[in-house]
N, C-alpha and C positions, 0 to 999 in steps of 0.2 A: 652520751648514752651508749655509744658503740665501742668504747674503750674495752679492749680485750675480747671483743665479740668476733668469732671466727667467720660466721656466715649470717647474712641477713636475708630473710625470705619476705618479700613484699607482696602481700595479698590484698592491698588496699587500692581499689580503683575509684574513679578513673585514674589510670596510671600516668596519663599526661600531666596530672597534678602532683603525683607522689614520687614518681620515678626519678626526676631530675635531682631533687634534694637528697634522696636516699643514695643514689649512685655516687654523687660527689662526696657525701659523708662517708660512704664505704671506702672510697679512694683515699680520703684523708686519714682514715683510721686503719687502712690496710685490712679491711674486712671483705670477704667475698660477697657478691650480690647476686640474687636471682629473684625473678618476679613471675607472676602468673598472667602477664599482659598478653594481649593480641592486638596491640595498637602500633601502627607503623612508626609513629613518632618516637615511641620508646626504643625501638630497634635502631632507628637512625641516630638517636642520641648515644646509645651504647657503642655503636661502631665508630662514632666520632671520638670516643674516649679510649679506643683500643691501645694506642701507644702509651697513654697515661696509666692504663690498667697494667700493662706489662712492666712499666717502670715501678709501679707500686707493688708488683708481685701478686696481684689478685685477679680473680676471674669475675667478669660481668656476664650474666646469663639471662637475657630477657626471654619471656615466652616459655617458661618452664611449666607448661600446663597442656591441657588436651588440645587446644586449638592449633597451635603451631606444630607440636610434635606429631599430631595426626596428619597434618599436611605434609610434613617432611617424610613420614613413613609411606604415605600414599604416593608421593612423588618418586621415591626410590623404587617403588614397585612398578609404577607406570613406565618409568624410564628403562626398565629392563625389557619392556615389550616393544620398543621402537628405537631405531638408530637415528643419530643426528638430530635430536630434538632441538628445535629452535624456540618453541613457546609452550607454556603451560597455562591452562585456564582452570581456576578453582571456583567452584560454586558451593556455597554452604546453604543448607536448609535445616531448620530446627523443627522438632516435633512439639516444641513449646514446653511450658513448665514455669513455675514460680522462680523469680530471680531476686537477688539481693539488691538493695538500693545502689550499691556500687556498680553492679552489672547493668542495671537500668540506666544509670547516668552515663556509663561508658557507651552503651548502645545508642542512646540519643545523641551523644557527642559525635560518634562515628557517622551516624546517618546524616547529621547536619553538615559534615565536611564533604568536600569533593572526594570522589574515589581516587585511589592511587594504585600504582603498580610499577613493576620494573620494566623499562624499555631500553633495549641496547645496553643493558647493564647498569642503568641509572634509574633512580626513583623519579617518577613523573606523575602528575595529576592525570586522571582518566575522566574527569568530569562527573556529571550526575545522571547521564542518560541511561535509560533501561536497555537491557538486552534480553533476548528470549533463548532459552535452552531446552533441549529435549531431555528431561530428567526421568528417572525410573517411574515417577508418579504422573508423567505427562508433561506437556509444555508449560514452563514456568517463566514468569518475568523475574528478572534479577537486576540489582543495581550494583555498580562498582563501589567497593568500600575499602578504605585505607587500612586494611588489616595487616598485622605483622606477619601473617603466614606467607604472603607474597614475598616480602623481604627475606624472611627466613629460608624459604625454599630456594630463592635465587642464590643466597649465600651458600647454602648447603650443597646445591647441585651444580652451580655454575651456569644454569640456563639463563640466557640473556633477556628473555621476555616472560614475565609472570604477572598475571592479572588475577584479582580476587573479587568475587561477587557474592552478594547475599540474596537468596531467593525470597520471593514473596508469594503469598497465597492469592493475591489479586489476579483477576483475569488479565492476560497480557495486554489487551487493548486498553483496559481501564488503567493499568499501571503506567502506561506511557505518559499520561498527563497527570495522574493523581500523585505518583511518587515524587516527581520533581517539585510539585507544589508543596507536598508535605515536607520535603527536605528544606525548601526555602523557608517555610514557616518555622521549622526547628531552628534554623540559623537566626531568624529574627527574634526569637524569644529567649535566647541564651541570657544569663545562665539558667540552669535547669530548675533550681529552687524547689518549689513544691512538687514538681513532677517526680521527684525521687520517691514519693510515696506510692506511685503506681506500680503494679505488678503485671507486666504484659504477659500475654499467653504465647508470644512468639518473639524471638530475637535472633540475630544472625550468628548462631552457633558459638557464642562466646562462653557460655556455661549453661547450667540448668539441665533440662531434659535431654532426650536422645537427639542425636545429630546425624545427618547424612552429608557426606563430603563427596562431591563429584569432581573428577579431574580428567582433563583431556590434554594429552601431549601431541604436538604436531611438529613435523619437520618441513623443510623447504621443498621436498619432493611431493608433498601433498599427503603423506602418510599420517595416520592418527592412531592413537591408542587411548581408550577410555576405561576408567575403573571407578568404582565407588567404595567408600569406606563407611560402614555403619557402626555406630557406637551407642551404648546405653547411656548411663548417667555421666555426663561430661564432668560434673563436679567431683565425683568419686575417682574418675580416671585422672583428673588433674592432681588430686591428692597423692595418688600413686607415683605419678611422674615427678612431682615436686620432691617427694621423699627420696626417690632414686637420685635426683640431681643433688640434693642436700648431702646424701651419703657419699657421692662421688667427690664433692667439694671438701668434705671432711677427711677423706682418705687420700685422694690423689689429685689435688687441685691443680689445674693448668693455670697459665697466666695469659690474660688478654680477654677478648670478647668472643663468645661462642653461642651458637644456637643450642637449644637443649638436646636436639638430636646429635649434634656434633660432640657435645660434652659426654653423652652416654654411649656414643658409638653403637647406636641401637641396631639390633638385628632385624627389626621389623615390628609391625603392629601386633602380631600374634603373641608377643612377649607380654602384653598387657591384656588381662581378661576384659571381655566386652567390646573388643574392636575386631571387625571382620571386613575383609576386602573381597569384592566380587568384580570380575572383569566383564565388560559389556561388549 
């Protein structure tokens, strides 16, 4: 089916189930590949295929959507405010909204897994314990999630330690025991099956309604810089970003594996309507 196809855009989640077959099919057929994922496993797979992609003369671009590009843009901004950054912490919070069955399944799958992040330049598990952050709306509990934005930001910036969290509306004290129990329950009831019919009112910034992205950079001297990125409809922004990536691959395709931000050499978030950064 991919014979003579120049670019494949994978919009079918969960991407842990669709990306491996499509990436390998693209390599065999010498087609460029991009997807809308924000799952760390998709990024890890892509980077393991970098040399194969170069040999095939194609580009693999995971995360060509709002989630990872927003994180890359915000990281570039925060890093301009502090010298010698050693760590970046990302917290996502969603204003809610209806989601597709694919996004619902992806969200449940990510919440069931142990969180992950980059430590000393390597991807490692961060466990399932909650943390508390002072966000613009007040103190919020958050859980580590194995999102692709931590992997993408580490690749794009070279920062050795990057962690990604998803905030919850639960009271922090309640969240400390309720969230680990819920994640354990999700692990026990896989596969998701009939749960795909649910339409949650909140999910960890993967798509859907408006999203707030909080990021703090810290250095070994104790200095910090914190900024937030606010965006409207993540689905619409994803469409714009994916189209820009598609046009780049049609006109001047590189060879190998890239983040979407690297592919586009983006000047910053203000180049896409609906994204605004505020320094705290």
